[in-house]
C-alpha positions in Angstrom: -16.6 10.7 -20.9 -16.8 13.7 -18.6 -13.6 15.4 -19.7 -11.5 15.6 -22.8 -8.2 17.1 -24.1 -8.1 19.0 -27.3 -4.8 18.3 -29.2 -2.7 20.8 -31.1 -4.6 19.8 -34.2 -8.0 20.6 -32.6 -9.0 16.9 -32.2 -10.7 15.8 -29.0 -8.5 13.0 -27.5 -10.1 10.7 -24.9 -7.2 9.2 -22.9 -6.8 6.0 -21.0 -3.9 5.0 -18.7 -3.6 1.2 -18.5 -1.3 1.3 -15.5 -0.4 3.9 -12.9 0.1 4.4 -9.1 -2.1 7.4 -8.1 -1.3 7.0 -4.4 2.4 7.2 -5.0 2.1 10.0 -7.6 0.1 12.3 -5.4 2.6 11.9 -2.6 5.2 13.5 -4.8 3.0 15.7 -6.9 -0.1 16.8 -4.8 -1.7 18.4 -7.9 -1.7 15.2 -9.9 -5.3 14.4 -9.6 -6.4 17.9 -10.5 -4.3 17.6 -13.6 -5.8 14.2 -14.5 -9.3 15.6 -14.2 -8.4 18.4 -16.6 -6.9 16.0 -19.1 -9.9 13.6 -18.8 -7.9 10.5 -18.2 -9.5 7.2 -17.1 -6.9 5.1 -15.4 -6.3 1.6 -14.1 -4.8 2.2 -10.6 -2.4 -0.2 -9.0 -2.4 -0.8 -5.2 -0.5 -3.2 -3.0 -2.0 -2.5 0.5 -5.4 -1.5 1.8 -4.5 2.2 2.4 -3.5 2.6 -1.3 -6.5 0.6 -2.5 -9.0 2.6 -0.6 -7.5 5.9 -1.8 -7.7 4.7 -5.4 -11.2 3.3 -5.0 -12.5 6.8 -4.1 -11.1 8.5 -7.1 -13.3 9.3 -10.1 -12.6 7.8 -13.5 -10.5 5.1 -11.8 -10.4 1.3 -12.0 -8.9 0.0 -8.7 -6.6 -3.0 -9.0 -4.8 -4.9 -6.3 -1.9 -7.3 -6.0 1.3 -8.1 -4.2 4.0 -6.8 -6.4 6.7 -9.4 -7.3 9.4 -7.2 -5.9 7.9 -7.2 -2.4 9.5 -10.5 -1.2 12.9 -8.9 -1.7 12.1 -5.4 -0.6 9.8 -6.0 2.4 11.7 -7.6 5.4 9.4 -10.1 7.0 7.1 -10.3 4.0 7.0 -14.1 4.0 5.3 -14.1 7.4 2.5 -11.7 6.1 1.8 -13.6 2.8 -1.4 -15.4 4.0 -2.8 -12.2 5.4 -2.2 -10.2 2.3 -3.5 -12.9 0.0 -6.6 -13.1 2.1 -7.1 -9.4 1.5 -6.9 -9.9 -2.2 -9.5 -12.6 -2.1 -11.7 -10.4 0.1 -11.6 -7.4 -2.2 -12.3 -9.7 -5.2 -15.2 -11.4 -3.5 -16.7 -8.1 -2.6 -16.7 -7.0 -6.3 -14.3 -4.1 -5.6 -11.6 -5.1 -8.1 -11.4 -4.1 -11.7 -8.3 -6.4 -12.1 -5.8 -8.4 -10.2 -2.5 -6.8 -10.6 0.2 -6.0 -10.9 1.5 -9.5 -10.4 4.1 -11.5 -12.2 7.9 -12.0 -12.1 10.8 -9.7 -11.7 14.4 -11.0 -12.2 16.0 -7.7 -12.8 18.7 -8.2 -10.2 20.2 -11.0 -8.0 18.1 -9.9 -5.0 14.9 -10.4 -7.0 16.0 -13.6 -8.6 16.7 -15.1 -5.1 13.0 -14.8 -4.3 11.9 -16.8 -7.4 10.1 -19.5 -5.3 8.1 -16.8 -3.4 7.3 -15.0 -6.7 6.1 -18.3 -8.1 3.8 -18.9 -5.1 2.4 -15.4 -5.3 1.8 -15.5 -9.0 -0.1 -18.8 -8.9 -2.2 -17.5 -6.0 -3.1 -14.3 -7.9 -4.0 -16.1 -11.1 -6.2 -18.5 -9.1 -8.1 -15.6 -7.6 -8.5 -13.9 -11.0 -9.9 -17.2 -12.4 -12.2 -17.7 -9.4 -13.7 -14.2 -9.8 -13.4 -13.9 -13.6 -11.1 -10.9 -13.4 -8.5 -9.6 -15.8 -4.8 -9.7 -14.7 -2.2 -6.9 -15.0 1.2 -8.6 -15.5 4.6 -7.2 -14.4 7.2 -9.3 -16.3 10.8 -8.2 -16.2 13.6 -10.4 -17.5 11.3 -13.3 -17.0 9.4 -13.9 -20.2 10.1 -17.6 -19.9 7.7 -17.7 -17.0 4.9 -16.6 -19.2 5.3 -19.5 -21.5 5.9 -21.9 -18.6 2.4 -20.9 -17.3 0.7 -20.8 -20.7 -2.0 -23.3 -19.8 -3.0 -21.3 -16.8 -2.8 -18.0 -18.5 -5.0 -19.2 -21.4 -7.8 -19.5 -18.9 -7.7 -15.9 -17.9 -10.3 -13.5 -19.1 -7.6 -11.0 -20.2 -4.0 -10.3 -19.6 -2.6 -6.7 -19.6 1.1 -6.8 -20.1 2.2 -3.7 -18.2 5.2 -1.9 -19.8 5.7 -4.7 -22.3 9.4 -5.6 -22.5 9.3 -8.6 -24.8 10.0 -8.9 -28.5 7.5 -8.7 -31.3 8.0 -12.4 -31.9 7.2 -13.2 -28.2 4.0 -11.1 -28.4 3.0 -12.9 -31.5 3.6 -16.3 -29.9 1.6 -15.3 -26.8 -1.4 -14.4 -29.0 -0.9 -17.6 -31.1 -1.3 -19.7 -27.9 -4.8 -18.4 -27.6 -4.0 -16.1 -24.7 -6.2 -12.9 -24.6 -3.3 -10.6 -24.2 -3.1 -6.8 -24.4 0.3 -5.0 -24.6 0.8 -1.7 -22.8 3.5 0.8 -23.7 4.8 3.8 -21.8 7.6 6.2 -22.0 10.1 3.5 -23.0 9.0 4.0 -26.6 10.2 7.6 -26.4 13.5 6.6 -24.8 14.9 4.7 -27.8 13.9 1.2 -26.5 14.1 -0.5 -29.9 12.2 -3.6 -29.0 9.3 -1.6 -27.6 9.3 0.7 -30.7 9.2 -2.2 -33.1 6.3 -3.8 -31.2 4.3 -0.6 -31.2 4.7 -0.4 -35.0 3.8 -4.0 -35.8 1.4 -5.4 -33.1 -2.2 -5.7 -34.1 -4.0 -2.4 -33.4 -6.6 -4.1 -31.3 -4.0 -5.3 -28.8 -2.3 -2.0 -27.9 -2.7 0.0 -24.7 -0.8 3.0 -23.3 0.3 3.8 -19.8 2.3 6.1 -17.6 3.3 3.8 -14.7 3.3 7.2 -12.9 5.4 8.2 -11.2 7.9 5.5 -12.0 8.8 5.9 -15.7 9.9 9.5 -16.2 11.1 10.9 -19.4 14.7 12.0 -19.6 15.4 15.1 -17.4 12.3 14.5 -15.3 12.0 13.0 -11.8 8.6 11.4 -12.3 6.2 10.3 -15.1 2.9 12.1 -15.1 -0.5 11.7 -16.7 0.2 14.3 -19.4 2.9 12.0 -20.7 0.1 10.0 -22.3 -0.4 12.6 -25.0 3.3 12.3 -26.0 3.2 8.5 -25.9 0.1 8.5 -28.0 1.5 10.9 -30.5 4.7 9.0 -30.8 3.0 5.7 -31.4 0.6 7.3 -33.9 3.6 8.5 -35.8 5.1 5.0 -35.8 1.8 3.5 -37.1 1.2 6.5 -39.5 -2.3 7.2 -38.2 -3.7 10.3 -36.5 -3.7 10.4 -32.7 -7.5 10.6 -32.5 -7.9 7.5 -34.6 -5.3 5.6 -32.5 -6.9 6.7 -29.2 -10.3 5.6 -30.3 -8.8 2.2 -30.9 -6.9 2.2 -27.6 -10.1 3.3 -25.7 -11.9 0.2 -27.1 -9.0 -2.0 -26.2 -9.0 -0.6 -22.7 -12.7 -1.4 -22.4 -12.2 -4.9 -23.7 -9.3 -5.6 -21.5 -10.9 -4.3 -18.3 -14.4 -5.7 -19.1 -16.0 -2.2 -19.6 -17.8 -2.6 -22.9 -21.2 -2.1 -21.3 -20.2 0.4 -18.6 -20.2 4.2 -18.5 -16.8 4.9 -16.8 -15.4 6.1 -20.1 
């Protein structure tokens, strides 16, 4: 990897961010990409329109991902009329070999407005998974208060090359059940583990080490007292999880780097 961060113990830490939004982050923190370069972070970058995607695609040490976020049917007036056009763009990017993953797609039932779009979310989700299967791509999943949908689609999800559960919000038992079904799942954790989210903390402590990823979801998951999450948060997340698992941060990040490569099909590539 071209860059690295030396921790307070003198260890070189190679960082990976399994889910972030560089386009949105740089709009509020213009220096964000310079900081990422200094820290040596390779990231999987989420985009939901062509402008965002093309920005991410040009960034170094970046895996561009594309999908129509499950919140979009509720937040974007007139979205339903644009679905076919947007799904055609997803297929086009995948067919051109420009995607590292399909995502973030999934289900979000956080509030009533989101729940009211369940049928559209279902349609989008199925279309995204079909594209991922057709082009043999991993999938980044956004699942919020909708874990039942994962199990409802288990037969389809078992066919996926890999699933990255962004900001995993399920229980340890649900994660174990998902792996037990033969789903090639990886569970990504962000600042929630440092905000006393007990389910996330327990999962970080007990999940198999070869299934753990870390992320910032920058700029959308800030630590308390902050407006935005940033790439440097990865060092704190890594250190916190290493403490939970009673391993040194360097050892944990070596494992996470390998998990990142496996999840995003990078084992024989030089991006990291």
